[in-house]
N, CA, C and O atoms as CSV, one atom per row, in Angstrom:
chain,resi,resn,atom,element,x,y,z
A,1,UNK,N,N,20.760,-8.957,13.244
A,1,UNK,CA,C,20.842,-8.022,12.152
A,1,UNK,C,C,20.158,-8.576,10.916
A,1,UNK,O,O,19.579,-7.824,10.133
A,2,UNK,N,N,20.221,-9.883,10.739
A,2,UNK,CA,C,19.602,-10.498,9.572
A,2,UNK,C,C,18.083,-10.376,9.633
A,2,UNK,O,O,17.435,-10.216,8.599
A,3,UNK,N,N,17.514,-10.449,10.825
A,3,UNK,CA,C,16.059,-10.327,10.969
A,3,UNK,C,C,15.608,-8.946,10.502
A,3,UNK,O,O,14.574,-8.821,9.845
A,4,UNK,N,N,16.364,-7.926,10.831
A,4,UNK,CA,C,16.014,-6.564,10.411
A,4,UNK,C,C,16.045,-6.453,8.890
A,4,UNK,O,O,15.167,-5.828,8.294
A,5,UNK,N,N,17.045,-7.052,8.267
A,5,UNK,CA,C,17.135,-6.991,6.809
A,5,UNK,C,C,15.972,-7.718,6.150
A,5,UNK,O,O,15.432,-7.245,5.150
A,6,UNK,N,N,15.584,-8.852,6.694
A,6,UNK,CA,C,14.473,-9.607,6.119
A,6,UNK,C,C,13.161,-8.839,6.290
A,6,UNK,O,O,12.363,-8.765,5.355
A,7,UNK,N,N,12.934,-8.275,7.462
A,7,UNK,CA,C,11.699,-7.516,7.707
A,7,UNK,C,C,11.643,-6.303,6.787
A,7,UNK,O,O,10.601,-6.025,6.194
A,8,UNK,N,N,12.748,-5.581,6.663
A,8,UNK,CA,C,12.765,-4.426,5.764
A,8,UNK,C,C,12.585,-4.848,4.305
A,8,UNK,O,O,12.009,-4.098,3.517
A,9,UNK,N,N,13.062,-6.022,3.941
A,9,UNK,CA,C,12.835,-6.542,2.592
A,9,UNK,C,C,11.362,-6.802,2.336
A,9,UNK,O,O,10.855,-6.480,1.261
A,10,UNK,N,N,10.667,-7.382,3.312
A,10,UNK,CA,C,9.233,-7.605,3.176
A,10,UNK,C,C,8.482,-6.278,3.070
A,10,UNK,O,O,7.561,-6.143,2.265
A,11,UNK,N,N,8.875,-5.311,3.877
A,11,UNK,CA,C,8.216,-3.999,3.832
A,11,UNK,C,C,8.486,-3.315,2.499
A,11,UNK,O,O,7.605,-2.648,1.955
A,12,UNK,N,N,9.683,-3.473,1.972
A,12,UNK,CA,C,9.999,-2.899,0.660
A,12,UNK,C,C,9.146,-3.540,-0.433
A,12,UNK,O,O,8.668,-2.847,-1.330
A,13,UNK,N,N,8.955,-4.850,-0.363
A,13,UNK,CA,C,8.079,-5.517,-1.329
A,13,UNK,C,C,6.643,-4.999,-1.233
A,13,UNK,O,O,5.977,-4.806,-2.249
A,14,UNK,N,N,6.177,-4.779,-0.009
A,14,UNK,CA,C,4.819,-4.273,0.179
A,14,UNK,C,C,4.668,-2.875,-0.412
A,14,UNK,O,O,3.667,-2.589,-1.069
A,15,UNK,N,N,5.652,-1.998,-0.185
A,15,UNK,CA,C,5.574,-0.649,-0.731
A,15,UNK,C,C,5.740,-0.645,-2.247
A,15,UNK,O,O,5.116,0.169,-2.928
A,16,UNK,N,N,6.558,-1.528,-2.782
A,16,UNK,CA,C,6.697,-1.624,-4.235
A,16,UNK,C,C,5.379,-2.056,-4.863
A,16,UNK,O,O,4.992,-1.551,-5.917
A,17,UNK,N,N,4.696,-2.985,-4.219
A,17,UNK,CA,C,3.392,-3.429,-4.707
A,17,UNK,C,C,2.373,-2.300,-4.637
A,17,UNK,O,O,1.548,-2.148,-5.538
A,18,UNK,N,N,2.426,-1.510,-3.573
A,18,UNK,CA,C,1.534,-0.354,-3.448
A,18,UNK,C,C,1.827,0.673,-4.539
A,18,UNK,O,O,0.899,1.226,-5.130
A,19,UNK,N,N,3.099,0.932,-4.811
A,19,UNK,CA,C,3.483,1.861,-5.869
A,19,UNK,C,C,2.958,1.380,-7.220
A,19,UNK,O,O,2.420,2.168,-7.998
A,20,UNK,N,N,3.114,0.096,-7.494
A,20,UNK,CA,C,2.620,-0.467,-8.747
A,20,UNK,C,C,1.098,-0.372,-8.828
A,20,UNK,O,O,0.548,-0.121,-9.900
A,21,UNK,N,N,0.423,-0.570,-7.708
A,21,UNK,CA,C,-1.038,-0.483,-7.686
A,21,UNK,C,C,-1.519,0.922,-8.012
A,21,UNK,O,O,-2.484,1.095,-8.757
A,22,UNK,N,N,-0.847,1.931,-7.455
A,22,UNK,CA,C,-1.219,3.325,-7.733
A,22,UNK,C,C,-0.977,3.657,-9.207
A,22,UNK,O,O,-1.806,4.312,-9.838
A,23,UNK,N,N,0.150,3.211,-9.754
A,23,UNK,CA,C,0.433,3.447,-11.168
A,23,UNK,C,C,-0.586,2.724,-12.049
A,23,UNK,O,O,-1.015,3.262,-13.069
A,24,UNK,N,N,-0.969,1.525,-11.665
A,24,UNK,CA,C,-1.969,0.760,-12.407
A,24,UNK,C,C,-3.312,1.485,-12.416
A,24,UNK,O,O,-3.981,1.544,-13.448
A,25,UNK,N,N,-3.709,2.035,-11.269
A,25,UNK,CA,C,-4.965,2.776,-11.210
A,25,UNK,C,C,-4.885,4.078,-12.013
A,25,UNK,O,O,-5.855,4.452,-12.673
A,26,UNK,N,N,-3.748,4.768,-11.967
A,26,UNK,CA,C,-3.605,6.044,-12.660
A,26,UNK,C,C,-3.626,5.885,-14.178
A,26,UNK,O,O,-4.237,6.687,-14.885
A,27,UNK,N,N,-2.962,4.857,-14.670
A,27,UNK,CA,C,-2.887,4.655,-16.117
A,27,UNK,C,C,-3.999,3.763,-16.657
A,27,UNK,O,O,-4.143,3.631,-17.872
A,28,UNK,N,N,-4.770,3.162,-15.797
A,28,UNK,CA,C,-5.901,2.347,-16.235
A,28,UNK,C,C,-5.520,1.044,-16.905
A,28,UNK,O,O,-6.214,0.589,-17.813
A,29,UNK,N,N,-4.433,0.440,-16.474
A,29,UNK,CA,C,-4.000,-0.821,-17.059
A,29,UNK,C,C,-4.873,-1.990,-16.623
A,29,UNK,O,O,-5.021,-2.956,-17.371
A,30,UNK,N,N,-5.441,-1.925,-15.451
A,30,UNK,CA,C,-6.298,-2.973,-14.874
A,30,UNK,C,C,-5.564,-4.309,-14.747
A,30,UNK,O,O,-6.146,-5.370,-14.974
A,31,UNK,N,N,-4.287,-4.245,-14.384
A,31,UNK,CA,C,-3.506,-5.469,-14.149
A,31,UNK,C,C,-3.655,-5.975,-12.721
A,31,UNK,O,O,-3.533,-7.172,-12.458
A,32,UNK,N,N,-3.919,-5.058,-11.809
A,32,UNK,CA,C,-3.948,-5.412,-10.394
A,32,UNK,C,C,-5.197,-4.802,-9.763
A,32,UNK,O,O,-5.227,-3.615,-9.437
A,33,UNK,N,N,-6.230,-5.634,-9.595
A,33,UNK,CA,C,-7.457,-5.157,-8.954
A,33,UNK,C,C,-7.220,-4.944,-7.463
A,33,UNK,O,O,-6.219,-5.397,-6.908
A,34,UNK,N,N,-8.156,-4.249,-6.829
A,34,UNK,CA,C,-8.044,-3.976,-5.400
A,34,UNK,C,C,-8.043,-5.269,-4.585
A,34,UNK,O,O,-7.275,-5.401,-3.633
A,35,UNK,N,N,-8.900,-6.221,-4.957
A,35,UNK,CA,C,-8.985,-7.481,-4.215
A,35,UNK,C,C,-7.697,-8.280,-4.331
A,35,UNK,O,O,-7.235,-8.872,-3.355
A,36,UNK,N,N,-7.120,-8.294,-5.522
A,36,UNK,CA,C,-5.856,-9.015,-5.726
A,36,UNK,C,C,-4.740,-8.340,-4.938
A,36,UNK,O,O,-3.919,-9.014,-4.315
A,37,UNK,N,N,-4.710,-7.011,-4.967
A,37,UNK,CA,C,-3.698,-6.260,-4.222
A,37,UNK,C,C,-3.787,-6.556,-2.735
A,37,UNK,O,O,-2.773,-6.835,-2.096
A,38,UNK,N,N,-4.998,-6.497,-2.174
A,38,UNK,CA,C,-5.156,-6.774,-0.744
A,38,UNK,C,C,-4.828,-8.223,-0.403
A,38,UNK,O,O,-4.268,-8.501,0.658
A,39,UNK,N,N,-5.170,-9.141,-1.291
A,39,UNK,CA,C,-4.849,-10.555,-1.054
A,39,UNK,C,C,-3.334,-10.780,-1.026
A,39,UNK,O,O,-2.826,-11.525,-0.188
A,40,UNK,N,N,-2.630,-10.140,-1.936
A,40,UNK,CA,C,-1.173,-10.277,-1.957
A,40,UNK,C,C,-0.562,-9.652,-0.712
A,40,UNK,O,O,0.377,-10.207,-0.141
A,41,UNK,N,N,-1.086,-8.490,-0.277
A,41,UNK,CA,C,-0.581,-7.858,0.943
A,41,UNK,C,C,-0.824,-8.736,2.159
A,41,UNK,O,O,0.052,-8.875,3.012
A,42,UNK,N,N,-2.013,-9.332,2.243
A,42,UNK,CA,C,-2.320,-10.215,3.378
A,42,UNK,C,C,-1.371,-11.406,3.378
A,42,UNK,O,O,-0.834,-11.773,4.424
A,43,UNK,N,N,-1.161,-12.010,2.212
A,43,UNK,CA,C,-0.251,-13.160,2.122
A,43,UNK,C,C,1.180,-12.753,2.470
A,43,UNK,O,O,1.891,-13.491,3.152
A,44,UNK,N,N,1.599,-11.580,2.000
A,44,UNK,CA,C,2.953,-11.108,2.269
A,44,UNK,C,C,3.182,-10.908,3.762
A,44,UNK,O,O,4.206,-11.341,4.291
A,45,UNK,N,N,2.251,-10.264,4.442
A,45,UNK,CA,C,2.424,-10.024,5.869
A,45,UNK,C,C,2.174,-11.282,6.702
A,45,UNK,O,O,2.684,-11.392,7.817
A,46,UNK,N,N,1.395,-12.235,6.175
A,46,UNK,CA,C,1.252,-13.523,6.848
A,46,UNK,C,C,2.583,-14.274,6.834
A,46,UNK,O,O,2.990,-14.852,7.842
A,47,UNK,N,N,3.253,-14.260,5.687
A,47,UNK,CA,C,4.570,-14.910,5.581
A,47,UNK,C,C,5.576,-14.198,6.480
A,47,UNK,O,O,6.408,-14.849,7.111
A,48,UNK,N,N,5.508,-12.866,6.543
A,48,UNK,CA,C,6.384,-12.124,7.445
A,48,UNK,C,C,6.122,-12.515,8.895
A,48,UNK,O,O,7.061,-12.675,9.675
A,49,UNK,N,N,4.861,-12.668,9.256
A,49,UNK,CA,C,4.526,-13.111,10.608
A,49,UNK,C,C,5.075,-14.498,10.903
A,49,UNK,O,O,5.593,-14.748,11.992
A,50,UNK,N,N,4.961,-15.401,9.933
A,50,UNK,CA,C,5.536,-16.739,10.112
A,50,UNK,C,C,7.047,-16.673,10.310
A,50,UNK,O,O,7.609,-17.431,11.101
A,51,UNK,N,N,7.698,-15.770,9.593
A,51,UNK,CA,C,9.144,-15.611,9.754
A,51,UNK,C,C,9.475,-15.082,11.144
A,51,UNK,O,O,10.408,-15.557,11.791
A,52,UNK,N,N,8.709,-14.101,11.598
A,52,UNK,CA,C,9.021,-13.490,12.886
A,52,UNK,C,C,8.783,-14.422,14.069
A,52,UNK,O,O,9.466,-14.305,15.086
A,53,UNK,N,N,7.835,-15.339,13.959
A,53,UNK,CA,C,7.629,-16.276,15.066
A,53,UNK,C,C,8.481,-17.533,14.918
A,53,UNK,O,O,8.439,-18.417,15.773
A,54,UNK,N,N,9.254,-17.614,13.833
A,54,UNK,CA,C,10.212,-18.694,13.693
A,54,UNK,C,C,9.725,-19.906,12.934
A,54,UNK,O,O,10.405,-20.932,12.938
A,55,UNK,N,N,8.582,-19.835,12.285
A,55,UNK,CA,C,8.069,-20.981,11.523
A,55,UNK,C,C,8.650,-21.071,10.122
A,55,UNK,O,O,8.553,-22.115,9.476
A,56,UNK,N,N,9.251,-19.991,9.648
A,56,UNK,CA,C,9.814,-19.935,8.304
A,56,UNK,C,C,11.282,-19.551,8.405
A,56,UNK,O,O,11.639,-18.628,9.137
A,57,UNK,N,N,12.114,-20.247,7.684
A,57,UNK,CA,C,13.558,-19.981,7.685
A,57,UNK,C,C,14.019,-19.690,6.265
A,57,UNK,O,O,13.484,-20.230,5.298
A,58,UNK,N,N,15.021,-18.826,6.160
A,58,UNK,CA,C,15.664,-18.557,4.885
A,58,UNK,C,C,17.086,-19.076,4.927
A,58,UNK,O,O,17.617,-19.364,5.999
A,59,UNK,N,N,17.704,-19.196,3.760
A,59,UNK,CA,C,19.061,-19.744,3.686
A,59,UNK,C,C,20.080,-18.829,4.378
A,59,UNK,O,O,21.117,-19.302,4.845
A,60,UNK,N,N,19.796,-17.545,4.445
A,60,UNK,CA,C,20.749,-16.617,5.055
A,60,UNK,C,C,20.655,-16.570,6.579
A,60,UNK,O,O,21.482,-15.934,7.233
A,61,UNK,N,N,19.657,-17.238,7.142
A,61,UNK,CA,C,19.502,-17.238,8.597
A,61,UNK,C,C,20.570,-18.106,9.247
A,61,UNK,O,O,20.899,-19.183,8.752
A,62,UNK,N,N,21.103,-17.624,10.358
A,62,UNK,CA,C,22.062,-18.413,11.109
A,62,UNK,C,C,21.305,-19.435,11.943
A,62,UNK,O,O,20.163,-19.217,12.347
A,63,UNK,N,N,21.956,-20.529,12.183
A,63,UNK,CA,C,21.328,-21.559,12.994
A,63,UNK,C,C,21.250,-21.062,14.427
A,63,UNK,O,O,22.246,-20.626,15.004
A,64,UNK,N,N,20.065,-21.134,14.984
A,64,UNK,CA,C,19.853,-20.636,16.334
A,64,UNK,C,C,19.603,-21.832,17.245
A,64,UNK,O,O,18.760,-22.681,16.954
A,65,UNK,N,N,20.327,-21.889,18.323
A,65,UNK,CA,C,20.161,-22.988,19.252
A,65,UNK,C,C,18.992,-22.670,20.166
A,65,UNK,O,O,18.800,-21.526,20.576
A,66,UNK,N,N,18.231,-23.672,20.473
A,66,UNK,CA,C,17.055,-23.467,21.314
A,66,UNK,C,C,15.837,-23.177,20.457
A,66,UNK,O,O,15.822,-23.437,19.254
A,67,UNK,N,N,14.824,-22.636,21.100
A,67,UNK,CA,C,13.586,-22.351,20.391
A,67,UNK,C,C,13.448,-20.847,20.148
A,67,UNK,O,O,14.300,-20.053,20.546
A,68,UNK,N,N,12.390,-20.496,19.510
A,68,UNK,CA,C,12.138,-19.095,19.211
A,68,UNK,C,C,11.237,-18.471,20.267
A,68,UNK,O,O,10.504,-17.524,19.982
A,69,UNK,N,N,11.289,-18.986,21.457
A,69,UNK,CA,C,10.458,-18.443,22.528
A,69,UNK,C,C,10.857,-17.014,22.864
A,69,UNK,O,O,10.014,-16.206,23.256
A,70,UNK,N,N,12.126,-16.703,22.713
A,70,UNK,CA,C,12.575,-15.330,22.993
A,70,UNK,C,C,11.961,-14.347,22.014
A,70,UNK,O,O,11.557,-13.252,22.405
A,71,UNK,N,N,11.887,-14.727,20.742
A,71,UNK,CA,C,11.285,-13.849,19.746
A,71,UNK,C,C,9.815,-13.642,20.046
A,71,UNK,O,O,9.319,-12.518,19.968
A,72,UNK,N,N,9.110,-14.713,20.388
A,72,UNK,CA,C,7.698,-14.613,20.710
A,72,UNK,C,C,7.489,-13.809,21.979
A,72,UNK,O,O,6.541,-13.029,22.070
A,73,UNK,N,N,8.361,-13.989,22.958
A,73,UNK,CA,C,8.278,-13.226,24.203
A,73,UNK,C,C,8.526,-11.743,23.941
A,73,UNK,O,O,7.840,-10.893,24.510
A,74,UNK,N,N,9.495,-11.423,23.089
A,74,UNK,CA,C,9.756,-10.028,22.740
A,74,UNK,C,C,8.558,-9.401,22.048
A,74,UNK,O,O,8.239,-8.237,22.291
A,75,UNK,N,N,7.896,-10.160,21.191
A,75,UNK,CA,C,6.714,-9.638,20.504
A,75,UNK,C,C,5.593,-9.358,21.500
A,75,UNK,O,O,4.911,-8.338,21.397
A,76,UNK,N,N,5.398,-10.252,22.459
A,76,UNK,CA,C,4.346,-10.038,23.461
A,76,UNK,C,C,4.666,-8.830,24.339
A,76,UNK,O,O,3.769,-8.057,24.677
A,77,UNK,N,N,5.918,-8.665,24.707
A,77,UNK,CA,C,6.310,-7.507,25.512
A,77,UNK,C,C,6.073,-6.223,24.724
A,77,UNK,O,O,5.629,-5.223,25.288
A,78,UNK,N,N,6.364,-6.243,23.436
A,78,UNK,CA,C,6.129,-5.075,22.596
A,78,UNK,C,C,4.661,-4.702,22.515
A,78,UNK,O,O,4.315,-3.520,22.531
A,79,UNK,N,N,3.791,-5.711,22.429
A,79,UNK,CA,C,2.353,-5.448,22.385
A,79,UNK,C,C,1.882,-4.847,23.702
A,79,UNK,O,O,1.085,-3.909,23.707
A,80,UNK,N,N,2.368,-5.378,24.813
A,80,UNK,CA,C,1.981,-4.842,26.124
A,80,UNK,C,C,2.450,-3.400,26.263
A,80,UNK,O,O,1.708,-2.557,26.766
A,81,UNK,N,N,3.664,-3.109,25.827
A,81,UNK,CA,C,4.169,-1.732,25.907
A,81,UNK,C,C,3.381,-0.799,25.008
A,81,UNK,O,O,3.136,0.352,25.369
A,82,UNK,N,N,2.981,-1.284,23.838
A,82,UNK,CA,C,2.191,-0.462,22.936
A,82,UNK,C,C,0.817,-0.162,23.528
A,82,UNK,O,O,0.307,0.950,23.393
A,83,UNK,N,N,0.224,-1.152,24.180
A,83,UNK,CA,C,-1.064,-0.922,24.836
A,83,UNK,C,C,-0.933,0.111,25.943
A,83,UNK,O,O,-1.783,0.991,26.076
A,84,UNK,N,N,0.123,0.008,26.735
A,84,UNK,CA,C,0.325,0.962,27.822
A,84,UNK,C,C,0.584,2.363,27.291
A,84,UNK,O,O,0.209,3.348,27.927
A,85,UNK,N,N,1.218,2.459,26.140
A,85,UNK,CA,C,1.502,3.747,25.553
A,85,UNK,C,C,0.214,4.460,25.138
A,85,UNK,O,O,0.093,5.676,25.286
A,86,UNK,N,N,-0.741,3.694,24.621
A,86,UNK,CA,C,-1.983,4.283,24.138
A,86,UNK,C,C,-3.078,4.318,25.192
A,86,UNK,O,O,-4.164,4.833,24.927
A,87,UNK,N,N,-2.825,3.790,26.365
A,87,UNK,CA,C,-3.825,3.788,27.430
A,87,UNK,C,C,-3.865,5.168,28.080
A,87,UNK,O,O,-2.843,5.672,28.547
A,88,UNK,N,N,-5.053,5.775,28.107
A,88,UNK,CA,C,-5.182,7.133,28.642
A,88,UNK,C,C,-5.625,7.148,30.092
A,88,UNK,O,O,-5.638,8.206,30.723
A,89,UNK,N,N,-5.991,5.992,30.633
A,89,UNK,CA,C,-6.427,5.942,32.026
A,89,UNK,C,C,-5.222,6.047,32.944
A,89,UNK,O,O,-4.154,5.519,32.633
A,90,UNK,N,N,-5.384,6.721,34.069
A,90,UNK,CA,C,-4.291,6.741,35.042
A,90,UNK,C,C,-4.120,5.363,35.675
A,90,UNK,O,O,-5.062,4.571,35.712
A,91,UNK,N,N,-2.944,5.084,36.160
A,91,UNK,CA,C,-2.686,3.792,36.778
A,91,UNK,C,C,-3.577,3.608,38.004
A,91,UNK,O,O,-3.817,4.548,38.762
A,92,UNK,N,N,-4.055,2.396,38.181
A,92,UNK,CA,C,-4.891,2.086,39.343
A,92,UNK,C,C,-6.367,2.228,39.084
A,92,UNK,O,O,-7.167,1.879,39.952
A,93,UNK,N,N,-6.775,2.731,37.913
A,93,UNK,CA,C,-8.193,2.847,37.620
A,93,UNK,C,C,-8.747,1.499,37.209
A,93,UNK,O,O,-8.069,0.720,36.541
A,94,UNK,N,N,-9.962,1.227,37.601
A,94,UNK,CA,C,-10.591,-0.022,37.207
A,94,UNK,C,C,-11.141,0.108,35.802
A,94,UNK,O,O,-11.339,1.216,35.302
A,95,UNK,N,N,-11.385,-1.015,35.173
A,95,UNK,CA,C,-11.896,-1.030,33.812
A,95,UNK,C,C,-13.393,-0.748,33.778
A,95,UNK,O,O,-13.916,-0.342,32.740
A,96,UNK,N,N,-14.080,-0.951,34.871
A,96,UNK,CA,C,-15.534,-0.732,34.907
A,96,UNK,C,C,-15.828,0.716,35.207
A,96,UNK,O,O,-15.187,1.344,36.049
A,97,UNK,N,N,-16.818,1.236,34.493
A,97,UNK,CA,C,-17.235,2.617,34.784
A,97,UNK,C,C,-18.351,2.594,35.812
A,97,UNK,O,O,-19.152,1.660,35.846
A,98,UNK,N,N,-18.403,3.605,36.638
A,98,UNK,CA,C,-19.401,3.626,37.701
A,98,UNK,C,C,-20.472,4.606,37.412
A,98,UNK,O,O,-21.401,4.757,38.206
């Protein structure tokens, strides 16, 4: 449950930054350029990725015994399922066109 709260917190920060960027562009304050905005978003989601693969810990995280291989395995399974969801070829078709 804590992982969900942390991920949603990161997403909330990203949307808050986007909201501020739109307001900055509308009012012409020029506090947050496009390059700075994208750099902050990249850094934010990079840190989120580090958290999800287990390289970053927060004080609210419970101590987990073992490694984070389960989290990484779940992420890989999710990617495979997402690929299968978007694959339009019928099962058994080869990747090469004839």
